[in-house]
C-alpha positions as CSV (number, residue, x, y, z in Angstrom):
1,X,0.2,-0.1,0.1
2,X,1.4,3.4,-1.3
3,X,2.3,5.4,2.1
4,X,0.9,8.6,0.5
5,X,-2.4,7.1,-0.4
6,X,-5.3,9.3,1.1
7,X,-6.3,7.4,4.4
8,X,-10.1,6.6,5.0
9,X,-12.5,5.0,7.0
10,X,-12.3,1.7,4.6
11,X,-8.6,1.9,4.5
12,X,-7.2,3.4,7.8
13,X,-6.2,-0.1,9.4
14,X,-4.3,-1.3,6.3
15,X,-2.6,1.8,6.3
16,X,-1.7,1.7,9.7
17,X,-0.4,-1.9,9.5
18,X,1.7,-1.4,6.3
19,X,3.4,1.7,7.9
20,X,7.0,1.0,9.2
21,X,7.0,0.5,12.9
22,X,8.8,3.7,13.9
23,X,6.2,5.7,11.9
24,X,3.6,3.8,13.9
25,X,5.1,5.2,17.2
26,X,2.9,8.0,17.6
27,X,-0.7,6.3,16.7
28,X,0.3,3.5,19.1
29,X,1.1,6.1,21.8
30,X,-1.9,8.3,21.4
31,X,-3.9,4.8,21.4
32,X,-2.4,4.1,24.5
33,X,-4.2,6.8,26.5
34,X,-7.5,5.2,26.0
35,X,-8.9,2.5,27.7
36,X,-10.0,-0.4,25.0
37,X,-13.0,-1.9,24.4
38,X,-13.0,-4.8,27.5
39,X,-12.7,-2.0,30.5
40,X,-14.1,1.4,28.5
41,X,-17.2,3.1,29.6
42,X,-19.6,5.1,27.6
43,X,-18.2,8.1,29.0
44,X,-14.9,7.6,27.8
45,X,-15.8,7.9,23.8
46,X,-19.5,7.8,23.6
47,X,-19.6,8.4,19.8
48,X,-17.8,5.1,19.1
49,X,-19.4,3.6,22.3
50,X,-22.7,3.9,21.1
51,X,-21.8,2.9,17.8
52,X,-20.7,-0.3,18.4
53,X,-24.0,-0.7,20.9
54,X,-25.9,0.2,17.7
55,X,-24.7,-2.6,15.9
56,X,-23.6,-5.8,18.3
57,X,-25.9,-4.6,21.6
58,X,-24.9,-3.9,24.9
59,X,-21.5,-5.1,25.9
60,X,-21.8,-8.6,27.6
61,X,-20.1,-9.0,31.4
62,X,-17.2,-11.0,31.3
63,X,-17.4,-14.6,32.7
64,X,-16.7,-15.2,36.4
65,X,-13.7,-17.1,37.3
66,X,-15.2,-20.7,38.3
67,X,-14.7,-21.4,41.8
68,X,-14.6,-25.3,41.5
69,X,-11.9,-26.8,40.1
70,X,-13.0,-29.0,36.7
71,X,-16.1,-26.9,36.3
72,X,-16.4,-25.8,32.7
73,X,-18.6,-23.1,31.3
74,X,-22.0,-23.9,29.4
75,X,-22.3,-23.5,25.5
76,X,-24.2,-20.6,26.3
77,X,-21.7,-18.9,28.4
78,X,-19.3,-19.5,26.1
79,X,-21.8,-17.7,23.1
80,X,-21.8,-14.9,25.6
81,X,-17.9,-14.5,25.8
82,X,-17.5,-15.0,22.3
83,X,-20.1,-11.7,21.6
84,X,-18.4,-9.7,24.3
85,X,-14.8,-10.3,22.3
86,X,-16.5,-9.5,19.1
87,X,-17.8,-6.4,21.0
88,X,-14.6,-5.4,22.6
89,X,-12.5,-6.2,19.1
90,X,-15.0,-3.5,17.0
91,X,-14.4,-0.9,19.8
92,X,-11.0,-1.3,19.5
93,X,-11.2,-1.2,15.8
94,X,-13.1,1.8,15.6
95,X,-10.8,3.3,18.0
96,X,-8.1,2.9,16.0
97,X,-9.4,4.3,12.9
98,X,-10.1,7.1,14.4
99,X,-6.6,8.0,15.7
100,X,-5.3,7.2,12.5
101,X,-7.5,9.5,10.4
102,X,-6.5,12.3,13.1
103,X,-2.7,11.7,12.5
104,X,-2.3,10.1,9.2
105,X,-2.2,13.2,7.0
106,X,0.3,14.9,9.4
107,X,2.7,11.8,9.8
108,X,2.5,11.9,5.6
109,X,3.0,15.6,5.7
110,X,6.2,15.4,7.5
111,X,7.9,12.7,5.4
112,X,7.2,14.6,2.4
113,X,8.4,17.5,3.6
114,X,11.6,16.1,5.1
115,X,12.4,14.8,1.8
116,X,11.7,18.3,0.3
117,X,14.1,19.8,2.7
118,X,17.0,17.6,2.2
119,X,16.4,17.5,-1.9
120,X,15.6,14.1,-1.7
121,X,13.5,11.9,-3.8
122,X,10.3,10.4,-2.3
123,X,9.5,6.8,-1.9
124,X,6.2,4.8,-2.0
125,X,6.8,3.9,1.7
126,X,7.3,7.7,2.7
127,X,11.2,7.3,3.3
128,X,13.2,9.9,1.8
129,X,14.9,7.9,-1.2
130,X,18.3,8.5,0.2
131,X,20.1,5.3,-1.5
132,X,19.3,7.4,-5.2
133,X,22.6,8.0,-6.5
134,X,24.7,5.9,-4.3
135,X,26.7,2.6,-5.9
136,X,24.8,-0.8,-5.3
137,X,26.6,-1.7,-1.8
138,X,25.9,1.7,-0.4
139,X,22.4,1.9,-1.7
140,X,21.9,-1.5,-0.8
141,X,23.1,-0.4,3.3
142,X,20.7,2.5,3.1
143,X,18.0,0.8,2.0
144,X,18.1,-1.9,4.5
145,X,18.4,1.0,7.3
146,X,15.1,2.4,5.9
147,X,13.3,-0.7,6.0
148,X,14.4,-1.8,8.9
149,X,13.8,1.1,10.9
150,X,14.5,5.3,11.6
151,X,16.9,6.7,9.3
152,X,20.0,8.7,11.6
153,X,18.0,12.0,10.6
154,X,14.6,10.7,11.6
155,X,16.0,9.6,15.4
156,X,17.4,13.2,15.5
157,X,14.2,14.8,14.6
158,X,12.4,12.6,17.1
159,X,14.8,12.9,20.0
160,X,15.1,16.9,19.9
161,X,11.1,17.0,19.9
162,X,10.6,14.5,22.4
163,X,9.7,16.8,26.0
164,X,10.6,13.6,28.1
165,X,14.1,13.4,27.2
166,X,17.0,15.3,28.9
167,X,17.4,18.7,27.6
168,X,20.7,18.4,27.0
169,X,20.5,15.5,24.5
170,X,17.4,17.4,22.9
171,X,20.0,20.3,22.3
172,X,22.6,17.9,21.0
173,X,20.1,16.3,18.4
174,X,18.9,19.4,17.3
175,X,22.4,20.7,16.7
176,X,23.1,17.4,14.6
177,X,20.0,18.3,12.3
178,X,20.5,21.5,12.0
179,X,24.0,21.2,10.6
180,X,22.9,18.6,8.4
181,X,20.3,20.7,7.2
182,X,22.2,23.8,6.7
183,X,24.8,22.0,4.7
184,X,21.8,21.6,2.2
185,X,20.8,25.2,2.2
186,X,22.4,27.0,-0.8
187,X,24.2,30.2,-0.2
188,X,23.2,33.1,-2.1
189,X,25.5,36.1,-2.0
190,X,24.2,39.1,-3.8
191,X,26.4,42.5,-4.4
192,X,25.1,45.5,-5.3
193,X,27.2,47.1,-7.6
194,X,24.9,49.8,-9.3
195,X,26.5,53.5,-9.1
196,X,29.3,51.9,-6.9
197,X,31.6,54.6,-8.6
198,X,29.6,57.2,-7.6
199,X,29.7,58.2,-4.2
200,X,26.2,59.7,-3.3
201,X,26.3,63.0,-0.9
202,X,22.4,64.5,-0.1
203,X,21.9,68.1,-2.3
204,X,20.8,69.3,0.8
205,X,24.2,69.3,2.5
206,X,26.1,71.3,-0.1
207,X,24.1,74.6,0.4
208,X,26.4,77.5,1.7
209,X,29.7,75.9,0.3
210,X,31.8,78.7,-2.1
211,X,32.9,77.8,-6.0
212,X,36.4,77.1,-4.4
213,X,35.0,74.5,-1.8
214,X,32.7,73.2,-4.6
215,X,35.7,72.3,-6.6
216,X,37.7,70.8,-3.8
217,X,34.8,68.4,-3.3
218,X,34.5,67.5,-6.7
219,X,37.6,66.7,-7.0
220,X,37.4,64.8,-3.9
221,X,34.3,62.8,-5.1
222,X,36.6,61.9,-8.5
223,X,39.4,60.3,-6.9
224,X,37.2,58.2,-4.5
225,X,35.1,57.1,-7.6
226,X,38.7,56.1,-9.4
């Protein structure tokens, strides 16, 4: 699945599952802040809770732990437990879709901007195509890094943005990232040469000068221009 595809309700789970692990982190971190389907209450996410309730009915209670060894559950109890598991799974699915839809475009835009800022081509999986222009061995190494986890630049960017990391480490990561990015920014130098040989003086400042003084000034200006 192309990383830059438009993420919708229908493909959000597939997109999430195919995104490289380190790019899923922000989504997983946000999901971890919510209660799952087994422990949620209607007040946690009223919209999703109501939707699952309308689809599957009231969430069944969890089966009690049997007190007598060897006692099993009845077929009706097992059916109820299967219904409870389906209810919880559907709730978790909808909650994942909701979070993915909220973050997918931000994640996609960041990958795109990183590629553009560094002047690199983009690959379909969302990584900057840093292997372009390298020999076969180097390109293979870069592709392995990209497919197996974060690139060094992505690690630096995540480190300096993480408020839970020590300030000194964040500053060092920012310095390293800044140094690399600066090397990618072209330096443009412009020199204004128009009328450079003709020093300018405000005409108002010449009032009151005698003819001799004007001649002397004219001579000096010509020498400066030369």
